[in-house]
C-alpha positions in Angstrom: 142.6 161.8 99.2 141.4 158.2 98.9 139.4 156.5 101.6 139.5 152.8 101.8 136.1 151.6 102.7 135.6 148.0 103.1 132.1 147.0 102.0 130.1 144.8 104.4 129.4 141.7 102.4 126.7 139.3 103.2 127.7 135.7 103.4 126.5 133.4 100.6 124.6 131.1 103.0 122.6 134.1 104.3 121.7 135.1 100.7 120.6 131.5 100.0 118.5 131.3 103.1 116.9 134.6 102.2 116.1 133.4 98.7 114.5 130.2 100.1 112.4 132.2 102.6 111.3 134.6 99.9 110.3 131.7 97.6 108.3 130.1 100.4 106.6 133.4 101.2 105.8 133.9 97.5 104.5 130.4 97.2 102.2 130.6 100.2 101.0 134.2 99.6 97.8 133.2 97.7 96.8 130.8 100.4 97.5 133.3 103.2 95.4 135.9 101.2 92.5 133.5 100.9 92.8 132.6 104.6 92.4 136.2 105.7 89.7 137.0 103.1 86.0 137.1 104.1 84.7 136.0 100.7 82.7 132.8 100.6 84.5 131.6 97.4 87.9 131.9 99.2 86.6 129.7 102.0 85.3 127.2 99.5 88.6 127.2 97.7 90.5 126.5 100.9 88.1 123.7 101.7 88.6 122.2 98.3 92.4 122.6 98.5 92.4 120.7 101.8 90.2 118.0 100.4 92.2 117.5 97.3 95.5 117.4 99.3 94.0 114.8 101.7 92.7 112.7 98.7 96.1 112.8 97.1 97.9 111.8 100.3 95.5 108.9 100.7 96.0 107.8 97.1 99.7 107.9 97.5 99.6 105.8 100.7 97.3 103.3 99.1 99.5 103.1 96.0 102.5 102.5 98.2 100.9 99.7 100.1 99.3 98.1 97.0 102.0 98.4 94.3 105.3 98.1 96.1 104.6 95.5 98.7 103.9 92.5 96.4 105.4 91.0 93.3 103.7 92.0 90.0 101.8 88.7 89.5 100.2 88.8 93.0 99.3 92.5 92.9 96.6 92.1 90.2 93.7 91.8 92.6 95.1 94.6 94.8 95.2 96.9 91.8 91.6 96.1 91.0 90.7 96.8 94.7 92.6 100.0 94.7 90.9 101.3 91.5 87.5 100.2 92.9 88.2 102.0 96.2 89.2 105.2 94.5 86.7 105.2 91.6 83.6 103.8 93.3 82.7 106.9 95.3 82.8 109.0 92.1 80.7 106.5 90.3 78.1 106.6 93.0 78.1 110.3 93.5 78.3 111.4 89.9 74.6 110.7 89.0 73.5 112.5 92.1 75.5 115.7 91.3 74.4 116.0 87.6 
């Protein structure tokens, strides 16, 4: 005797959503692990990660305002100002750190 059982199939969009959620969870797992850790090096790593992310967002916003708002000929001094603004703190702090 044959029993016709219809399998419950999961729709494609639910599988895709599950895959995106699993990828996001896997990508943020190291950060969540550091967040809940009590080690000092993990706190330092999170602080450094936040600082680097903020610096990159600031550099992107400055680059957008400097490079894409003017014609190439007029942007020469703005490029120099941008490089000075981003490199001057390192040039001042580097001798103090070494």
